[in-house]
GUVOKOL-933634 format. One line per 2 residues: number of its first residue (from 1); for each residue x, y, z of C-alpha. Coordinates in steps of 0.05 Angstrom, whole numbers, plus 32768, in hexadecimal, padded with zeros to 4 digits. Layout:
BEGIN
NUM = X/Y/Z  ... .
REM end
This chain:
BEGIN
1 = 861E/875E/893E  863E/876F/8981 .
3 = 8667/87A5/896C  862F/87C1/8940 .
5 = 8620/87EE/896E  8662/880A/898E .
7 = 8679/881E/893F  8636/883B/893D .
9 = 863D/8863/897A  867F/8874/896D .
11 = 8665/8896/8924  8637/88BE/894B .
13 = 865F/88E3/897D  8695/88E9/8944 .
15 = 8660/890F/8912  864A/892F/894C .
17 = 8692/8946/8955  869B/8955/8912 .
19 = 8660/8981/88FC  8648/89C4/8912 .
21 = 860A/89CC/8928  85FA/89FC/88ED .
23 = 860E/89C1/88C7  85E4/898A/88D8 .
25 = 859F/89B5/88DC  85AD/89C2/888F .
27 = 85C2/897E/887C  8588/896A/88A8 .
29 = 855A/899B/8880  856E/898F/8840 .
31 = 8563/8947/884B  8520/894C/8865 .
33 = 850F/896F/881C  8536/893C/87F2 .
35 = 851C/88FC/8815  84D3/8926/881D .
37 = 84CD/8929/87CA  84E5/88DB/87CD .
39 = 84AA/88C9/8800  8479/88F7/87DA .
41 = 8491/88CC/87A0  847F/8880/87CE .
43 = 843B/8899/87DC  842E/88A7/879A .
45 = 8441/8857/8785  8420/8851/87CC .
47 = 83DE/886A/87A7  83E4/8842/8765 .
49 = 83F5/8805/877B  83BC/8804/87B4 .
51 = 838A/8806/8778  8364/87C6/876C .
53 = 8365/87D1/871C  83AD/87D7/8714 .
55 = 83B9/8795/8727  83C5/877D/86DF .
57 = 83F9/87B9/86D5  8422/87B1/8711 .
59 = 842A/8768/86F4  8447/8782/86B6 .
61 = 8470/87C2/86CF  8488/879F/8717 .
63 = 84C0/877A/8705  84D7/87B1/86D7 .
65 = 84D7/87E3/8711  8501/87BC/873A .
67 = 852B/87B2/8706  8539/8801/870C .
69 = 853C/8806/8753  8574/87CF/8747 .
71 = 8598/8800/871D  8583/883C/873F .
73 = 859F/8817/8780  85E6/8802/875B .
75 = 85F5/882E/8727  85D3/8877/873F .
77 = 8614/8881/8779  864B/8879/873E .
79 = 862C/88AB/8715  8634/88E5/8756 .
81 = 8671/88C0/8762  8663/88AD/87A7 .
83 = 8654/886B/87C5  862A/886E/8802 .
85 = 8648/886E/8852  8678/8832/8856 .
87 = 869E/881A/888F  86E5/8830/8895 .
89 = 8705/87F7/8898  8753/8814/88A2 .
91 = 873D/8827/88E9  870D/87EB/8901 .
93 = 8748/87AD/88E8  876E/87BD/892B .
95 = 8736/87AD/8954  8714/8764/8960 .
97 = 86DB/875B/893E  86CC/8719/8916 .
99 = 86C5/8734/88C3  8681/8712/88BD .
101 = 866A/8753/88E8  868A/8788/88C9 .
103 = 8676/8764/8888  8629/8763/88A0 .
105 = 8631/87AD/88B9  864B/87C4/8871 .
107 = 860D/87A0/8858  85DF/87C8/8876 .
109 = 8606/8805/8866  85F0/8803/8823 .
111 = 85B3/8818/883C  85D8/8857/8833 .
113 = 85DE/885A/87F0  859B/883F/87D4 .
115 = 855F/8865/8812  853E/8884/87DA .
117 = 852A/883F/87B2  8514/8827/87FE .
119 = 84E1/8856/87FF  84C6/884B/87C0 .
121 = 84C7/87FF/87C7  84A6/8810/8812 .
123 = 846E/883B/87EC  8468/8801/87C1 .
125 = 845D/87D1/87E2  8434/87F0/8811 .
127 = 840D/87FB/87DD  8404/87B7/87CE .
129 = 83EB/8795/880D  83BF/87C3/8812 .
131 = 83A6/87AF/87D2  836D/8778/87D3 .
133 = 8386/875D/878E  83CD/874F/87A5 .
135 = 83DC/871D/87D5  83E1/872B/881B .
137 = 8426/871F/8836  8456/8708/87F3 .
139 = 845C/8749/87F4  849A/874D/8821 .
141 = 84BE/8724/87FB  84D8/876A/87E6 .
143 = 8507/8765/8829  8533/8730/87FB .
145 = 8534/875C/87C1  854D/879A/87F0 .
147 = 857B/8766/8807  859B/874E/87C7 .
149 = 85A8/8798/87AE  85C4/879E/87F4 .
151 = 85F5/8760/87EB  860A/876F/879F .
153 = 8611/87C0/87B7  8649/879C/87EE .
155 = 866C/8772/87B2  866D/87A1/877A .
157 = 868A/87E2/87AC  86BC/87B6/87CD .
159 = 86D4/87A2/8780  86DC/87E0/8765 .
161 = 86F7/8806/879E  872C/87D1/87A2 .
163 = 8737/87D9/8751  8733/881D/8757 .
165 = 876B/882A/878A  87A1/8813/875C .
167 = 87C9/883F/8743  87D8/8825/8708 .
169 = 879C/8800/86E8  875C/8838/8708 .
171 = 8754/885C/86CF  8750/8821/86A6 .
173 = 8721/8804/86D3  86FA/8847/86D7 .
175 = 86F0/8846/8688  86D9/87FD/867C .
177 = 86A1/8812/86BB  868A/8847/868D .
179 = 868B/8820/8651  8661/87ED/8673 .
181 = 862C/8822/8697  8622/8842/8649 .
183 = 8623/8805/861C  85DD/87F8/8622 .
185 = 85CF/8842/861F  85F2/8846/85E5 .
187 = 85CF/87FF/85C3  858B/881D/85D3 .
189 = 85A1/8863/85AB  85B5/8834/857A .
191 = 8574/8810/8574  85A3/87D0/8565 .
193 = 8593/8781/856E  85B2/878A/85B3 .
195 = 8576/87C0/85C5  8542/8799/85B9 .
197 = 8561/8765/85F6  856B/879F/861D .
199 = 8521/87B9/8613  850B/876B/862B .
201 = 8527/8775/8671  850B/87C2/8673 .
203 = 84C6/87B4/8659  848D/876E/8663 .
205 = 84A7/8730/8683  84F0/8725/867E .
207 = 8509/86E2/8693  84F6/86C4/86CD .
209 = 853B/86B6/86EB  8552/86F8/86F3 .
211 = 854F/8718/8746  851F/8756/872B .
213 = 84EE/8729/870E  84F4/86EF/873A .
215 = 84E4/871D/8770  84B1/873D/874C .
217 = 8487/86ED/8749  8494/86EC/8790 .
219 = 846F/872A/879F  8431/8712/8777 .
221 = 8432/86CF/8791  844A/86B3/8753 .
223 = 846D/8673/874A  8481/8684/8791 .
225 = 84B5/863D/8794  84D6/8648/8756 .
227 = 84D6/8695/875E  84ED/868D/87A8 .
229 = 8527/865D/878E  853D/8681/875E .
231 = 8544/86C6/878C  8569/86A2/87CE .
233 = 858E/8685/8794  85A1/86D5/8776 .
235 = 85AF/86E8/87BF  85DC/86A4/87CE .
237 = 860C/86B8/879C  8603/86FE/87A8 .
239 = 861A/86F6/87F5  8647/86C8/87DF .
241 = 866E/8700/87A6  8666/872F/87E0 .
243 = 8680/870C/8817  86B8/86F7/87EB .
245 = 86D2/8740/87D4  86C3/875C/881A .
247 = 86FB/8723/8837  8726/8743/87F8 .
249 = 871F/8787/8818  872B/876E/885D .
251 = 8774/8761/8846  8781/878F/880D .
253 = 87AB/87C7/881B  8795/880A/87F9 .
255 = 87DA/882A/880A  8809/87F7/87EB .
257 = 87DA/87F5/87B0  87D2/8843/879E .
259 = 8817/8847/87B0  884E/886B/8779 .
261 = 8880/8847/8750  88C6/884A/876D .
263 = 88E4/884E/8731  890C/8898/8726 .
265 = 88F2/88C0/86F9  891C/88CE/86C1 .
267 = 8914/8914/86BC  88DC/894C/86C7 .
269 = 88B1/8938/868F  887A/8956/8675 .
271 = 884A/8959/86BA  887D/897C/86DD .
273 = 8888/89B4/86A4  8835/89BA/86AC .
275 = 883B/89BB/86F4  8866/89F4/86ED .
277 = 883B/8A1F/86BB  8812/8A4B/86ED .
279 = 8856/8A5F/870B  8861/8A7B/86C9 .
281 = 8822/8A9D/86BB  8814/8AB5/870A .
283 = 8841/8AD6/8736  8851/8AB2/876F .
285 = 882C/8AA9/87A2  87EC/8AA0/8773 .
287 = 8811/8A79/8748  8837/8A42/877B .
289 = 87F1/8A40/8798  87D5/8A28/8750 .
291 = 880D/8A07/8747  8806/89D3/878E .
293 = 87B9/89D1/8773  87CD/89A7/8740 .
295 = 87FA/8986/875E  87CA/8973/8789 .
297 = 8787/8960/875F  87B8/893E/8732 .
299 = 87D1/890B/8752  878F/8905/877A .
301 = 8768/88C4/8762  8723/88EC/877C .
303 = 8726/891F/874C  874E/88F6/8710 .
305 = 8704/88CD/8716  86D6/8909/870D .
307 = 8707/8928/86DD  8703/88F3/86B6 .
309 = 86B7/88DF/86BD  869F/8922/869F .
311 = 86B6/8914/8660  86AD/88D2/8657 .
313 = 8667/88BA/8688  8655/8900/867F .
315 = 8659/88FF/8632  863B/88B5/8624 .
317 = 8606/88C0/865A  85E8/88F7/863E .
319 = 85EB/88D7/85F1  85AE/88BC/85E6 .
321 = 8588/88F8/85FA  85B1/8920/85C8 .
323 = 85A3/88FA/858F  8567/890F/8581 .
325 = 8520/88FB/8575  850E/88BB/8587 .
327 = 8556/88AA/85A0  8577/88A1/855A .
329 = 856D/88CF/8534  8595/890A/8531 .
331 = 8587/8952/8513  8535/8968/8517 .
333 = 84F6/8944/852D  84DB/8925/84E2 .
335 = 84A9/8957/84CD  84AB/8987/84FC .
337 = 84EF/89A4/84FE  84FF/89AF/8547 .
339 = 8543/899A/8562  853B/8974/8597 .
341 = 8564/899F/85D2  8595/896F/85EF .
343 = 85B0/8964/85A5  85AF/89B3/85A6 .
345 = 85C7/89BB/85DF  85ED/8980/85F1 .
347 = 8642/89A2/85F1  8620/89D4/861E .
349 = 85FD/8999/864A  8637/8967/8652 .
351 = 8664/89A5/8666  8634/89BE/8698 .
353 = 8635/896E/86B2  867E/896B/86BE .
355 = 8688/89AD/86E0  864F/8997/8710 .
357 = 8679/894F/871B  86B5/897E/872C .
359 = 8692/89B2/8759  868F/8987/8793 .
361 = 86E0/898A/8791  86E7/89D5/8772 .
363 = 86AB/89F5/8787  868D/89D6/87C9 .
365 = 86C6/89C5/87F6  8705/89DC/87CE .
367 = 8732/89D2/8814  8715/898B/881F .
369 = 8762/8976/8804  8785/8995/882A .
371 = 8772/897E/8868  878F/8995/88A3 .
373 = 87C2/89B3/8877  8799/89F8/886E .
375 = 87AF/8A0D/88AF  87E8/8A24/887A .
377 = 87C8/8A5A/8859  87B4/8A79/8897 .
379 = 8805/8A7B/88AB  881E/8A8E/886E .
381 = 8823/8AD7/885D  87EF/8ACE/8827 .
383 = 87AC/8AEF/8828  8778/8AC1/8824 .
385 = 8751/8ADF/87F4  878E/8AD4/87BD .
387 = 8791/8A88/87E7  8741/8A7B/87C9 .
389 = 874B/8AA6/8781  8789/8A68/877A .
391 = 8756/8A39/8780  871D/8A53/8750 .
393 = 874F/8A62/8721  8761/8A17/8723 .
395 = 871B/89FB/8722  8706/8A24/86EE .
397 = 874D/8A0D/86C5  872D/89C7/86CF .
399 = 86EC/89DA/86BD  870B/89FC/8678 .
401 = 8730/89C4/8673  86FB/8992/8681 .
403 = 86C7/89B0/863C  8704/89B9/8610 .
405 = 8710/896A/8617  86C8/895D/8613 .
407 = 86C2/898F/85D3  8704/895A/85B9 .
409 = 86D5/891F/85C7  869F/8938/85A5 .
411 = 86C4/894D/8561  86D6/8900/8564 .
413 = 8693/88EB/8564  8682/8917/8536 .
415 = 864E/8941/855F  8640/898A/8539 .
417 = 8667/89BA/8555  866F/8A04/8547 .
419 = 8682/8A48/8561  8641/8A52/857F .
421 = 8644/8A10/859D  8685/8A10/85BA .
423 = 8674/8A58/85DA  8634/8A47/85F7 .
425 = 8653/8A07/8614  8696/8A36/8631 .
427 = 8664/8A79/8642  862A/8A4E/8673 .
429 = 8667/8A27/8692  868C/8A6C/86AC .
431 = 864C/8A8F/86B9  8635/8A53/86EA .
433 = 867B/8A50/86FF  8678/8A93/8715 .
435 = 863E/8A86/873C  864F/8A3C/875B .
437 = 8692/8A66/8777  8677/8A97/879D .
439 = 8647/8A6D/87B6  8680/8A31/87C0 .
441 = 86AC/8A65/87DC  868A/8A7A/881A .
443 = 8674/8A24/8821  86BA/8A13/881E .
445 = 86CE/8A3E/884F  868B/8A37/887E .
447 = 8683/89E7/8871  86C8/89D5/886D .
449 = 86DB/898E/8874  8711/8952/8864 .
451 = 8713/8933/882D  8735/88EB/881E .
453 = 8755/88F9/87D6  8771/88B3/87D0 .
455 = 8729/88A8/87CB  8714/8891/878A .
457 = 86C8/88A0/87A0  86A8/88D3/87D4 .
459 = 8687/88A1/8803  8658/88D1/8826 .
461 = 860C/88DA/881A  85F4/890B/87EB .
463 = 85D7/8940/881D  860D/8970/880C .
465 = 85F9/8968/87BF  85B4/896B/87D4 .
467 = 85BE/89B1/87FB  85E0/89C9/87B1 .
469 = 85A4/89A6/878C  8574/89CD/87A8 .
471 = 8591/8A0B/87C2  85CB/8A1E/87A4 .
473 = 85BF/8A0C/8757  857B/8A25/8745 .
475 = 859A/8A66/875B  85D2/8A64/873C .
477 = 85C0/8A4A/86F1  857D/8A78/86FA .
479 = 85A5/8AB5/86D3  85BF/8A7E/8698 .
481 = 8572/8A6A/8691  8561/8AAB/8683 .
483 = 859D/8AAE/864C  856D/8A6A/8631 .
485 = 852F/8A88/8645  8547/8AD7/8617 .
487 = 8555/8AA4/85D3  8514/8A79/85D6 .
489 = 84E7/8ABD/85E1  8518/8AE8/85AA .
491 = 8534/8AAD/8589  8572/8AD9/857C .
493 = 85B6/8AB9/8588  85CC/8AFC/859C .
495 = 8599/8B08/85D2  85AA/8AC2/85F1 .
497 = 85FD/8AD6/85F8  85E4/8B21/8602 .
499 = 85C7/8B07/8646  85FE/8AD2/8652 .
501 = 8630/8B0B/8657  8600/8B37/8682 .
503 = 8610/8AFB/86B0  8645/8AF2/86A3 .
505 = 864A/8B3D/86C2  8622/8B31/86FF .
507 = 8645/8AF4/8716  8690/8B18/8713 .
509 = 8667/8B4E/8746  8651/8B21/876F .
511 = 868D/8AF2/876A  86B5/8B29/877C .
513 = 868F/8B32/87C1  8686/8AE8/87D3 .
515 = 86D3/8AEA/87D0  86D6/8B18/8805 .
517 = 869F/8B04/8835  86BB/8ABA/8835 .
519 = 870B/8AD6/883A  86E6/8AFF/8874 .
521 = 86C8/8AC5/8892  8708/8A8F/8896 .
523 = 8721/8ACB/88BC  86EF/8ABD/88F1 .
525 = 86E1/8A74/88E9  8731/8A61/88DF .
527 = 872A/8A35/891B  86EA/8A11/890B .
529 = 86F9/8A07/88C1  8743/89EF/88D2 .
531 = 8727/89BB/8910  86F4/899E/88DF .
533 = 8738/8994/88A5  8757/8977/88D5 .
535 = 8724/8944/88EA  8728/88F1/88CD .
537 = 86E5/88CF/88BA  86CC/88A3/88F2 .
539 = 86B4/8850/88ED  8693/8861/88B6 .
541 = 86A4/888A/887F  8670/88C4/8871 .
REM end
């Protein structure tokens, strides 16, 4: 790891010059809150695992707990369309750095996608070390389990990154990925024969040959030699797989894989007519601005991936909760006449989830894809207010297009639909979008940052997402919560839609004020904004 210090130093200098001091302070404050909550959870685990009377409970739950840690570490980043920090191999290939050193650093960077799980494991292991009923040294074997997660994370990331970089198979790979992640949930929901095998992994004592089971047995000092051999075998297999995938990525040309076909188009076709649609509905320059957004977003792999996630992964991830009592019966809970919340509001929940997936592109960093080309907005004879309106109308179009596709899929699945449910889904999305656009316009101007549109997944950690989650989202959704509270209090749909309509009027007023404020801020901070959008990533993608 001779060159690791140099790479980390260059990354630190890049970040120091990239982010303004206010942005660093804000991210640090949000990070303290986010990881403070996980630290509190780790302290809770420390208390539970340090109790002598909980030895039997630890024996029963530890394998399943380690499996949940593995699933969170590997799958949650995909759910959030992010992969954590990683090396920018394009910028490091020209330097005489051995591939194995780059691979080792990449393995360490996988910690950035599982810091929360490291905190929880630290709390649990510390509790086991303080528990008189547990062995003194064997809990440290959790480090082997962490190493297994780091290695398998590198292999999966490199494999998925190469597949999603290929232009013609990107969407097919994504659909297969969604189905593979959602299939266990669907099997559990249907209560079929396969669901019992899945439950066996999550409850009781799973097969001794699984890596999480072997890790749990070693940590408790049980069958150390056999379990150690099993776990080391898994680590060796994960290391070989990850090194194989990393070596292939080092030789992989992502630009060539994502290049368009050399064949000439037969004619304008449907997509060209679709791109021209905004110019037919709106006068220039607004129509031209929206047309430009249409062309760029639909050609961006990152946008297409999150758009596809909305009506595929979003539908499947919430389906088990929507199927009602016990996870298998649709409709009211037997003998109680209560319709489950997720069943009654399934369409709205999926619509909001789809909107939040698009928020990073459509709301919080609207100029990210423009990058240095954003300086054109300050040179062209067009008001910056109109530029923001064009981006906001584009965002609203794709949000409502996403919801429309979700409705079509729900109809194919036989989910109950009606005018009331449709009005609720579109109404909630529209009102939430007004508040989110109001905050997003300010965020896009004050905290602009360049984004690589060719990357299918976001590389950076989720500190910005956490900021939205902790500060803006509760405020933006508070008026909508009042509408649901009115429905509950008055047991009236009219009360719900009346409050929602009032929220819409309030949202329009706030949006107009925020729009003017964002345009004014853009004129004051345009140099800083253009500079931030012109800066590329350092040797480590953040």
